[in-house]
N, C-alpha and C positions, 0 to 999 in steps of 0.2 A: 669878345670878337676874337675868331680864329685865325692862323697862319692865313697870308694872302698866296694864293698858288697863280703859276704861269704857266704853259705849256706852248711848246714850238715843235712843229714835226714838219719833214718834207717830204712825206709820204702822197699827200695829195698834189705834189707838182710834179710837171714831166721831169724824165729822168735827166735829162740836159741841163735841167735848173736846178737840181739837188745840192749840187756841192756850193754854187754860190749862194744859195740862198743861208747854207748852213755856216758859211762864212760870216754872214749878217747876225744870225741867230748868236754864236759863241762871244762874238764882240756886243751883242747888246746885251746877253745874260751875263757875261763874267768880265772880260776888260777887252781891251785894244789886242787883237792875237793875229798872229797868220798863218792859218793852216794851209797844209801842203799836201797835196796827194802823193802817194807812195810811188816814186818811180818803179818801173821793173826792171829786169836783168840788163835791159839795153838803154835804160836811162829815160824812157819816155813815161809819161804818167800814167798810171794805173786807172783801176775803177772809178776813182775819185771824179777824174777830170773826163772820163771818155763815157761815162755810163753812170747810171744808176746810185745814189748815195743814202740810202734808207735810214734816217736818223731822226732823235727827239730828244728834248729836253724839258723835265719837268722842274719848275725853280720853284722853292717855297721860300718866302721872306719870314725868319724868325729874329724879329726885332733887327740888332745891329750885324745879324750873320743871316747867309742864306744858305740853302742847302738845294742843291740839283742832282737828279736821277738823269744820268746819260747814257742812251742806246746808241751806238753810231758805229760806221765801219772804218776800220783800219784808215790813219793817216798821221800826218805830223802836225804840230802845233809849236810854234813858236813866238815868242814875246822878246823882241829886241828891242835897242834902243829908241829906234823910229815910233814903236807901239808906246813905248814908256812917255816918249815926248808928245805923242797923241793924246794919250789918256793916262795921266800920272794919276799911281794909286798906292796906297800904302795898307796895304791888305795882304794877307796870306790865303794861300789855298791850301787845304787839307784834304787830300784826294785819295780815297779809298777803292781800289781795284776789286770789282765785282767778280768778272769774268776776263778772260784775255790777260795780256801783260804789257807793261808799259816799260821804255826805257826812258830816264830822266837824267838831264844835267843842267846843274847851275852852279857857276864859279867854278872850283875845283873838284867838286862833287859829283858824281856820276853813278847810277845805281838802275839796274834792274828791278821792277817790282811786279812780282807774280801775284796771281790773284789769292785774294784774303789779305793782302798787307797794304799800307796807306803810306804815302808821301807826302811833303811838304814843300812847297815852293813860294818864293817871295816876287809879287807884282812889282816890287819896285827895283827889281834888277832883273838882266836877262836869263832867261832860261828854256829849254827846248823838251818837249815830250813826243817821243816816238812810240806809235801804237801799229805794230805789224799786221794785226789782225782785228776782226771786229771784237769790240770790247763792251763792257757795262761797268759804270763808275759811279761813285757819291763823292760830291765836290762839293767841299765847304767853304765859303768865303767867311773870313775870320779878321777883325781889326788887329792889327799888327799890336795896340797897346793891352789887348786881352790875351794874347800868347806870348810874347817875346821876353816879358817880363818873369814867367815861370820855368823859363829854359835856362840851364845852368851854361851850355854852350850855343847861343844862338846859331852861328854858322854850320854847327855840326848837325843842326836839325834839317837843314835845308836838302833837297833831292836825295834824301837817305829812305832807303826801305825799311820799314817798320812791321815786324812779320806778325801778323794778326793770328797766328796759332799759339803765341806764346804770350804768357805773364799779363803785364798790364795792357799790352798791345792787343791781345785778344778780348779783353774787357772794351777797350776803344771801340774796336771796330764791333762789337755787339751793339755798342751804345749808338754809335751812328747810325747803323740799320733801323735799330729801335726808333730813333729820334725823326728820322725821315719816313717811317712807316705811320708813328703817331702825330707828326706834325700837321697836317689839316685839322686836326680837330684840338691841338693845344690850346689853351687861353694864352693872351698877350702877357700877363702877369708872371708866366711860368719863363718866357724867353730869355731873361738875363740870367737866370739862375742856370738854366739847361745849357746856354753858350759857356758859361762859367765852368760846369761840370765836364763840358766837351774839351774845353783847353787844358782844364787840369790832365784830364786823361792822355791828351796828345802828349803834354810835357813831360809827365810821368813816364810814357813810354820812351820818349826821347832818351830821359834820365837812365832807364833801364837799359837801353843801348848800349850808354856809356859803361856799364857794369857787368854786362854779361855779353857770352860769346853766343850770340844767335846765328843759328844756319841758314838764314834766308840770303843771305851774300853768297854765301859758296853755291847753294841750290841754284839761284840765279845765275851765277857764273856759269854752272854745269850747264843750265838749261839754254844760254845763250851759246855756248861753246857747241851743244846739240845742233840747235839751228842753223849756226854758221856752217859746220860740218856739212848737213845738206846741200846747202848753197855752193858750197865750194865743190862738192861731187858732181854736181850742174855744170859748173863753169871752168872745168879744169884746162879745157881746151886753150882759156884765154892767157895770152904770154903774160898779162897786167896782174892776174889773180895774185893779190897778196893782202896785208894786213889793212893798207890803207884802201883799197878796194872794199872791203868787209866793211870799214867804219862808214863810207861813204854809202853802202847798200842799207846798214841796220841803223844809222843816224847816230851812231856811238863815236867816241874819240880812238884813235889807235893806240894810244894808251890801254884804254878799257879792254880793247879788242886782245892786246897780249896779254893783260891779266888774267881775262877770263880763260884763256887757253893753258896759260902757265898753271893754273891750279889743277889740270888734269895731267900735267907732267910733260906735255909736249908744246914746242913753239908753234905758229901758224905756219912758219914755214916747213918744219918739220910734216905737220898733216899734210901740206899741199903735196911736198915733194914725193910721200909715202902713198899717197892715192895715186899720184901721176905714175911713179914705177910700177905699183900694182897693175897698171890697166896696162901699160906696156909690156910688162911680162906675159900679161894673160894673151895680149896680141901675137907676140912672141911665138907663144905656145900654140897658136892656134894655125894647125895644117891650111886651112882655106883662107888666111889671110896672105896674099902674096906681095903686100907692101914692102919696101924696104925699110931697113931697122931707121934711117933719117925720117920718112914718112910717117911711120910710127911714132917716133918723138914728137915730132910736130904736130901730131894730129892730138897728144896730151899735153901741149903747153911748152915743150921743150925747144927753144930755138938756135942751142948752140950745141951740134952735135958731139963734139970732143967733150963738152962738160956733160952731156947726158950720159955718154960711155963711162966716165969717170964715176957719177953718180950709180949707176945700175950695176958695174962691177963691184963698188963697195958693197952693195946692198944683196947681191944675189952671187957675188965671188967668182963672176967672170963676165968678159964683155957681151954686151948684148948678142952679136951675131954668133959667137961661140955658145952662148947658152941657148938661142933658136937652134944651132945644129944639134947641141946635146940634146935637147926635150923631142926635137924631132925624130932623131934618132932612137931613143929611149922608147918614143911612142912605137915606133917601126918594128922595133926587137919584140915588145910586146904583145904586136898584132901578130907577128909570124909566130910566136911561142904558142899563140892561142890556135893556129890552125892545125 
C-alpha cells in the first residue's frame, strides 16, 4: 500500500470566497491556525481579503508524519493560546522554504528564512509566520518524540533558519524534496525508516548550526533591511515612521528591526533621517520649487522646524534657507558663465 494523498485548492472558487476557504484548509490539514491577510501601508487588508487568493495544498500521509506541498499567496499565520486550547497538539513542523521568504517568531527566537532554508516550530507553543509575497513551502508534521530527543538544545531548534546551501542542512533539504517527490510511490514498510532519517538530518543540521558560523542569518538580515529601506522611502512623509511602524508592517519585533539595520552599520533612525534630509536638499536646490522651507520640511516628515534646521545644518554645513540661497546663486552664476 502506498502513501495516502489529499489535495485542496481554492482556484475553483469565486475570488471573494478563496481566503475564507483557505482558512478552513490549513486548519484541517495542519492545526488550528489564524491566517491573516497582510495589511497595506494604510492598515487595510490586502489582496487576501479583498480579492482572489489562489492557493493549494497537497498532503501526503507517511506513517506518523505528513508531508505537505503548499503554494499560496503572501499572508500571515499565527498560532496563539486560543488555537492551542482549541486544538492541542504535541507535534513539530519542519518547513522548507522553496520560494519566497518567511519571517518566523517563537518565544524569544526570531528569524528571516530565505528560499532554500528551513525552520522548525512547535505546535504546543505560540508562534507567528509572516510571508510578505507569494511562496512555495514543504511542511513536514513530525511527532515531538521523534525529533526532540535527538537535539542537543531543543529550544535553540525552534524558529531558527537553517541554511540549505551548507553542510548537513544541504543534505536535509535535498532529502525533504526527494521524500515528497517519491512519497506517492513509497511502501508503508518504509515510512518509519524514512521518518527516522528525516529527523536525524534535521537534528544534525541544528547541531551543526551550534558549531559553525553560517551566513544565512546575516544574509537574511541584509535582505530584510533592504526590503524595509524600500518601504521607508515610500513613507517618508509619515511623521510616525520609525522602528515600531516597520515592525508592525513586516510582522517582526522592534528588536529584530534594530538588529537587522545594525548589521549594516546604521540605525533605523539614521536611515530615515538621512533619506528625509536628502529629499529636502533636492527640493531646496530645485529652482521651480517655490515652497517655503517649513513646507518642504513638513513634506518629508519633519514637523519641528527648529529641529529640522539643526539636523540640516549638521548634515550640509549651513541652515536650509542659506543652503537654498547658496545653491541657487551658484546655479545662476553657472548659467551666466555659459552665456
